[in-house]
C-alpha positions in Angstrom: 96.3 141.3 -16.1 96.8 137.8 -14.8 95.1 135.1 -17.0 92.4 133.3 -15.1 92.7 129.5 -14.9 90.6 127.3 -17.1 87.4 126.3 -15.5 87.1 122.6 -15.6 83.4 122.6 -16.5 84.0 124.8 -19.6 87.2 123.3 -21.0 87.3 123.3 -24.8 89.3 121.4 -27.4 91.5 124.5 -27.7 92.1 124.4 -24.0 93.1 120.8 -24.0 95.4 121.4 -27.0 97.1 124.3 -25.3 97.6 122.4 -22.0 98.9 119.3 -23.8 101.2 121.3 -26.1 99.7 120.0 -29.3 97.8 121.6 -32.2 94.0 122.0 -32.0 93.6 119.7 -35.0 95.6 116.9 -33.2 93.6 117.3 -30.0 90.4 117.2 -32.1 91.4 114.0 -33.8 92.1 112.3 -30.4 89.0 113.6 -28.7 86.8 112.9 -31.7 88.1 109.4 -32.2 89.0 109.9 -35.8 92.2 110.2 -37.8 95.6 108.8 -36.7 98.0 109.9 -34.0 100.8 108.2 -32.1 99.9 106.3 -29.0 102.1 108.7 -27.0 100.2 111.8 -28.2 96.9 110.1 -27.7 97.7 109.2 -24.1 99.0 112.7 -23.5 95.8 114.4 -24.9 93.4 112.0 -23.1 95.2 112.5 -19.7 95.1 116.3 -20.2 91.4 116.1 -21.1 90.8 114.1 -18.0 92.7 116.6 -15.8 90.7 119.5 -17.2 87.4 117.5 -17.0 86.9 118.1 -20.7 83.4 117.1 -21.8 82.8 116.8 -25.5 80.0 118.6 -27.3 78.3 115.5 -28.7 76.2 117.4 -31.1 79.2 119.3 -32.5 81.2 116.0 -32.7 78.4 114.3 -34.5 78.1 117.1 -37.1 81.9 117.0 -37.6 82.4 113.3 -37.8 79.0 112.0 -38.9 79.1 109.8 -35.8 77.2 109.9 -32.5 79.9 108.3 -30.5 77.5 105.7 -29.2 76.9 102.0 -29.8 73.8 100.0 -29.0 73.8 96.7 -27.2 70.7 94.4 -26.9 71.1 91.3 -24.6 68.6 88.6 -23.6 68.6 88.9 -19.8 70.4 91.8 -18.1 70.2 90.1 -14.7 72.1 87.0 -16.0 75.8 87.2 -14.9 76.7 85.9 -18.3 75.5 89.0 -20.1 76.8 91.3 -17.3 80.3 90.0 -17.8 80.0 90.2 -21.6 78.7 93.8 -21.4 81.6 94.7 -19.2 84.0 93.5 -21.9 82.1 95.5 -24.5 82.1 98.6 -22.4 85.8 98.4 -21.7 86.7 98.3 -25.4 84.1 100.9 -26.3 85.4 103.3 -23.7 89.0 103.0 -24.9 87.8 103.8 -28.4 85.9 106.8 -27.2 82.4 105.3 -27.4 79.5 105.2 -25.0 77.3 102.1 -24.7 73.5 102.2 -24.6 72.3 99.0 -23.1 68.9 97.5 -23.6 67.2 94.2 -22.5 65.0 92.0 -24.7 63.9 89.5 -22.1 64.5 86.9 -24.8 61.4 88.3 -26.5 61.6 89.1 -30.3 59.0 91.9 -30.1 61.0 93.6 -27.3 64.2 93.1 -29.3 62.7 94.8 -32.4 61.5 97.7 -30.2 65.0 98.1 -28.7 66.6 98.1 -32.2 64.1 100.7 -33.4 64.8 102.9 -30.4 68.6 102.6 -30.7 68.6 103.4 -34.5 66.4 106.4 -33.7 69.3 107.6 -31.4 71.6 107.2 -34.4 74.0 104.7 -32.8 77.1 104.1 -34.8 76.8 100.3 -34.5 74.9 97.5 -32.8 75.8 94.4 -30.8 72.9 92.0 -30.4 72.3 88.6 -28.7 69.5 87.5 -31.0 66.4 86.1 -29.3 65.3 83.9 -32.2 66.9 82.0 -35.1 63.5 82.2 -37.0 62.4 85.8 -36.7 65.3 88.1 -37.6 64.1 90.2 -40.5 64.8 93.3 -38.4 68.4 92.2 -38.2 68.6 91.8 -41.9 67.3 95.3 -42.3 70.1 96.6 -40.1 72.6 94.8 -42.2 71.1 96.2 -45.4 71.0 99.7 -44.1 74.8 99.7 -43.7 74.7 100.1 -39.9 77.5 97.9 -38.5 76.1 94.8 -36.7 77.9 92.1 -34.7 76.2 89.1 -33.1 77.0 88.1 -29.5 76.8 84.4 -28.3 74.2 83.4 -30.9 75.0 82.8 -34.5 72.5 83.2 -37.3 73.8 81.3 -40.3 71.5 83.1 -42.7 72.9 86.5 -41.6 76.4 87.1 -42.9 77.8 89.4 -40.2 80.6 89.1 -37.7 79.7 86.7 -34.9 81.4 85.7 -31.6 80.2 82.5 -29.9 81.5 79.6 -27.9 81.4 75.9 -28.9 78.2 75.2 -27.1 77.6 71.7 -28.6 81.1 70.6 -27.5 80.6 72.1 -24.0 77.3 70.3 -23.5 78.9 67.0 -24.7 81.7 67.4 -22.1 79.2 68.0 -19.3 77.0 65.0 -20.3 80.0 62.7 -20.8 81.4 63.4 -17.3 78.0 62.5 -15.8 77.7 59.3 -17.8 81.3 58.3 -16.8 80.2 58.6 -13.2 77.3 56.2 -13.8 74.4 58.6 -14.2 71.6 57.5 -16.4 68.8 59.8 -15.4 70.0 63.2 -16.5 67.9 66.3 -17.0 68.8 69.4 -18.9 67.1 72.7 -17.8 66.9 75.8 -20.0 65.1 79.1 -20.0 64.2 78.6 -23.6 60.4 77.8 -24.0 57.6 76.8 -26.3 53.9 77.5 -26.2 53.1 74.2 -24.4 56.4 74.1 -22.5 57.3 70.8 -24.2 60.1 70.0 -26.7 59.1 67.7 -29.6 62.1 68.3 -31.8 65.3 70.4 -31.9 63.4 72.7 -34.3 61.3 73.9 -31.3 64.4 75.6 -29.9 64.8 79.1 -31.5 67.8 80.3 -29.5 70.9 79.2 -31.3 73.2 78.6 -28.3 70.5 76.5 -26.5 69.8 74.4 -29.5 73.5 73.6 -29.9 73.8 72.6 -26.3 70.7 70.4 -26.4 72.1 68.8 -29.6 75.2 67.9 -27.7 73.3 66.6 -24.7 71.0 64.4 -26.8 73.9 63.1 -29.0 75.9 61.9 -26.0 72.9 60.3 -24.3 72.0 58.5 -27.5 75.6 57.3 -28.1 75.7 55.9 -24.5 72.4 54.1 -25.0 70.5 56.3 -22.5 66.8 57.0 -23.0 67.5 60.4 -24.8 63.8 61.4 -24.8 63.1 65.1 -25.4 61.2 64.9 -22.1 64.6 65.0 -20.4 64.9 68.6 -21.6 62.9 70.9 -19.3 61.9 74.2 -20.8 60.6 77.5 -19.4 63.1 78.2 -16.5 63.0 81.9 -17.4 62.7 84.0 -14.2 63.2 83.0 -10.5 59.6 81.9 -9.8 59.3 79.8 -12.9 62.7 78.2 -12.4 61.9 77.4 -8.7 58.5 75.9 -9.7 60.2 73.8 -12.4 62.9 72.6 -10.1 60.4 71.7 -7.4 58.3 69.7 -9.9 61.4 67.9 -11.2 63.0 67.1 -7.9 59.7 65.9 -6.3 58.8 63.6 -9.2 58.7 59.9 -8.9 61.4 59.6 -11.6 63.7 62.2 -10.1 66.9 62.7 -12.1 70.2 61.8 -10.4 71.9 64.7 -12.2 71.0 68.0 -13.7 72.7 70.2 -16.3 71.7 73.8 -15.9 71.9 76.0 -19.0 73.0 79.0 -17.0 74.1 80.0 -13.5 70.8 81.5 -12.5 69.0 78.2 -13.2 71.7 76.3 -11.3 71.3 78.6 -8.3 67.6 78.0 -8.1 68.1 74.2 -8.5 70.7 74.4 -5.7 68.3 76.2 -3.4 65.3 74.0 -4.1 67.5 70.9 -3.5 68.5 72.2 -0.1 64.9 73.1 0.7 63.8 69.5 -0.1 66.6 68.1 2.1 68.5 66.7 -0.9 72.2 66.6 -0.6 74.5 67.7 -3.5 76.1 65.6 -4.8 75.0 62.5 -2.9 71.3 62.8 -3.9 71.7 65.1 -6.9 74.7 65.9 -9.1 74.8 69.4 -10.7 76.6 71.1 -13.5 76.1 74.7 -14.6 77.0 76.6 -17.7 79.0 79.8 -16.8 81.4 80.1 -13.9 79.5 82.7 -11.9 81.2 83.8 -8.7 78.8 82.0 -6.4 79.5 78.6 -7.9 83.0 78.4 -6.4 82.0 79.4 -2.8 79.0 77.1 -2.1 79.2 73.9 -0.2 79.9 71.9 -2.2 81.4 74.1 -5.0 79.7 73.5 -8.3 81.2 71.9 -11.4 80.8 74.4 -14.3 81.4 75.0 -18.0 83.6 78.0 -17.9 83.0 80.3 -20.9 85.3 83.2 -21.7 82.5 85.6 -21.4 84.5 88.8 -20.7 86.7 88.0 -23.7 83.6 87.4 -25.8 82.5 90.9 -25.0 85.8 92.4 -25.8 86.1 90.5 -29.0 82.6 91.4 -30.3 83.2 95.1 -29.4 86.6 95.1 -31.2 85.0 93.7 -34.3 82.3 96.4 -34.2 84.9 99.1 -33.8 86.6 97.9 -36.9 83.4 97.9 -38.9 82.5 101.4 -37.7 85.9 102.5 -39.0 85.1 101.1 -42.4 86.5 97.6 -42.5 84.8 95.7 -45.3 86.5 92.3 -45.1 84.3 89.1 -45.2 82.3 88.3 -42.1 84.2 86.6 -39.3 82.7 83.8 -37.2 84.8 83.5 -34.1 84.1 80.4 -31.9 85.9 80.5 -28.6 86.6 77.4 -26.6 85.1 76.5 -23.2 86.6 74.6 -20.2 85.0 72.1 -17.9 86.0 73.0 -14.3 85.5 70.0 -12.1 84.7 70.8 -8.5 82.7 68.8 -6.0 79.1 68.6 -7.2 79.2 65.3 -9.1 78.9 62.0 -7.2 79.7 58.6 -8.7 76.8 56.2 -9.3 79.1 53.4 -10.3 78.7 50.2 -8.4 
């Protein structure tokens, strides 16, 4: 009797092995993401599995390997293009390693971050990537480390937590942005961030509990001070978290008697709202207002004028942080690595000279 073809929806490891011409044990190693095989064999097995539409039995794989085949990712703002690009890098590396990403959003709220971590650990993820909401409240992250679950930090370092971390040189980036404005004669410069305090005012750097923001503001204040500018903390505007709050803050700032001649936006979403509010008020960029944004979001290159940005290697950050996590999941026990990637100032047409 003629043998019936394998139904795609019911393909097993044995089916994949037979079709690929390898042993069942070899196919199981490739599909389970454990053990070692040659790149040629791995490619052959994966292509065969895709052709047969092989779908792994996650429960069986978990029982065999002790792993769930998933990693958890907690980011600060899922709508922010910065995190979207980073997550894409994470997902690309995870997929190639045979892992599925479970993504959660903290909204830059520590309580929400703790809840997300609890939920992910309950799902028995094999490792976690977290963009920490606070440099003060991170006991839950210490507990992850102590539990033995691999943890890698994205974008925001916690010096007291000795785990792999991937960031950019935020202080240097902010210094470059501030310096180019000062070289062009600007003396009234505002820095806008989503980071916030209870009274929406910044009295010292200790008020900033997000590591990346604190480093940027440090750079901004340092350059202003060195140039003899009034480097008051009042020049740092807090609370631009969300479209409505950002719009209200931009309106208040751009309608004030002491309107700044230049603004540095801590992310591309803030910059977009500043851009729209400036247009609404009839202000010309850059003649009336110069603008620099952190993160080279797609829109910044196609506006009129195109916006000068601090380009961060965000996709590469995501790939790097995921690669580190994969190594830890596989058992790597070397000392924690703190990778600091460089940024690049991309000069476009949103800065006007105030030199006379």
